[in-house]
N, C-alpha and C positions, 0 to 999 in steps of 0.2 A: 504494500499500499504506500503510495507515494506520500511524502511529507508536504506540509504546506510550503508555497514557494516564498522566499526572502526577497525583500527589496529593500536594500540597505539594512537597517536594523530591525525593520517592521516585518512581522510575518503575514503574508498575505493571505487571506481566508480562501479556501477551497471548499469544493463540495464535501470532500471526504473529512476535512476539519469541522467542517459545520454538522455534518449528521453525526459525526463522532460526539459533539457538544450536546446535540440534541438526544442522543442514545444515553448520555450521562445524565440527563435530567428527566428521563422517562419514569413515571409514577404509575404502577399497576392499577392503585384505586382510582387515579384520574383518567386513566384509558377507559375503565370500566364504566365511569360516569359519563364519560364523553361518548362512548360507544350506544349508549341508551338514546344520543341525539343524533346518531348517524355519523358522528366523527371519529375516525380511527386513528387517534392520537392520544398520547398520554403525557403531554408536555404542558405544564401551568403556562398559560398565555402571558404573563407578566415575565416569567423568565424566557419564553421563546422570544418575546420583544427585546429582551437584553441580549439575546444571541445575535439578533439583527443588528441591533445598536453597535454591538462590539466588533461587526464585521466592516472594518474600515480600509478602504482600499479607494482608488481613483474611480471617478463615475462610469468609465467605460467598463472597467474590470467588475465593479459592483454590477452594472446591467447585465454583463454576461454571466456573472456568478447567478444572479436571479434566474437567468433564462436556464442555466444547468441545473439549478435546484428544481425549479419547475418541471425540468424534464424527467426527473427522478420518478415522478408520480407519486412520491410519498408525501402524505398528508402534511406533517410538521414541517418538512423540507419546503413545501409550497406554500406555506403560510409565512415562514421566513421570507420566501422568493416576493412575495406580496408586499413585504414590507421594505425590501430592497429595490425593487424595481422603480424604473423613472417612467411613469404612464405616458408621458409626452413624446418617449423616444419609441413607443409602440405603435406599428401600424393598425388600423382597424382590424385586418384580417387576423392579426395576431392575438388581438384581445378577443375577437368572436371564438378563436379557436380554443383559447384558454377558458373561456365560459364554458364551451360545450364539453371541455374535460373536466371541470370542476363540479364533480359530484357530491364531494363531502360539503354539508351545509355551511360550515365556518369558512372554507375555501370560497365558496360561492358568495358569501356574504362580504367577505373582505375584497375580493375581485371586484364587485360591484362598488362597494364604498370606496376603496382605496385606489383603483385603477380606472375602472369604467367612468366614475363621475368626474375624475381627474383629466380624462382623455380628451384631446382635442377633437376627436371623432365622436364625442358623446351623441351628437343629434342624429349621425347616421346609423349609430349602434341602436339608439332608442327606437329608430323607426323600423329597422331590421328585426330587431329582437321582439317587439310587440306583436310583430304579424307572424312569429314562429309558431309551428305546432308542437313543439317540446314546451311543456308547462313550466320548467324551471328557465329556459331560455326566456320565454314570453314574461315570466315572472321578474326576471332582471330587467327586461324592457320597460314593465310598468314600474319598477323603482326608480328607473330614469326619469320616467313621467313625473313620478312624485317629487324627485328633485328638481326638475324643471318648473314645477308648480310655484315651488318657493324662489328659484333663482332666475329663470328666464320664462315666465308666463307668455310672453309674447310671442313665443315660437308655438304654443300651443292652441288648440281650439277647445276650449274648456267646455263648451256646451255640447260638442260632439263626443267628448271624452265621457261626460255625465250620460250621454245616450248609451254608449258602449258599456259603461259600467251598469246601467240599469238593465240593459239587455242580458248582459253576460255572466256578471259576478255570481249569482245565485247560485249557478250550475258549474262555476269553474272550479278545477281541481284545487286542492288545499293551497299549494304555494302560490299558485297564481292569484286566487281569490283573496289571499292575504294581501298580496301587493297592490291589487286593485282596490281594497279596500283603503289602504294608506292613501291611494290617491284620490278617494273619494273624500275622505277626511281632510287632506291636505287643500282639496278645492274649496272645501266649506269653511275651513277656517282663513283661508287667505282671499277669500273673495266673498264680500258681503251681498253683493248683488246675486250670486248662486248659492248662498248659504241655505236659503229655505227649500231649494230643490234639492240640495245635497242631503239636507236632513230627513226631507221626504222619502228620497230613495233609500236611505240606512234604516229608517223606521219600516217601510214596506218590505225590505228583502230580508230584515232581521239577520243579516250575516254578523257572526260573532256575537250576538246579542247575550248568548249564556255563556260566554267565554270566562272561564274562572280567573277573577283577578284579585290579587293580594290587595289588602288594605293600604290605603294611602298611594295606590297605582292608579292610573287612569285606564278605564276600559278601552280595550280597541274596538267596541262596538261604535261605529262612526257617530252616531247622534250624540252619544255620552262625551265621546273625545271631541267632537268639533265644539260642543256646548262648554265643556271645562276648559278648553285651551283658549277659546275667545273670552270666557270670564276671567283667565289669569292675563291675558293680553290687556283688557281693559282696565283690570285693576292696576297692572304695572304702567299703562300709559295715564291713568289718573293720578298715581303717586308721583309720577315724574312732572305730571303738569302742574301739581300742587307744589 
């Protein structure tokens, strides 16, 4: 097994050295807990972030290391890769291919949040993914829709989105349904002129109405979610004005 390469006095991280560090952090109890959620790794995420932070090298080498770690197919290695990679240096086709390979829930989540949302190809990916027949790919597309509701609503047809949510969310597969529900809530929170309709759609479809919600947490049921966040925003704005 080749040792890490050296540059001057610094030790350049390699796939081998990163994976060895991850293996040393493996916790069987954590793996068992993660596997219940579909994530096949046993590394504490805080410690995993520490591995990524310690992988100090120049940007080009870091990007290549990220791609090489991703290519291993190992879930923990892929999570480190997503912390190292520079999203702006990835072509749309690369991000698309990575998403289709990302079947572990945490890998899927981090890829959407840390890569796709920061990609210069976000709009291209959003439009491509929302039309995909793979529910996990489509869910990622709707996650990007939700992001744009907050960040760039001018690129969206919000009324048409509500039409689609009203027609499809009730019978959508679980992951896609969750992402569409997030978009419904985002539209209702951010757009007073569409809030009444968003609330009405949520009430009529009753998606996640009975979702178990811990005390002091906001329910994902869209009408409850919208109402609570709007209340908080109005309270905050009122306090700032005073």
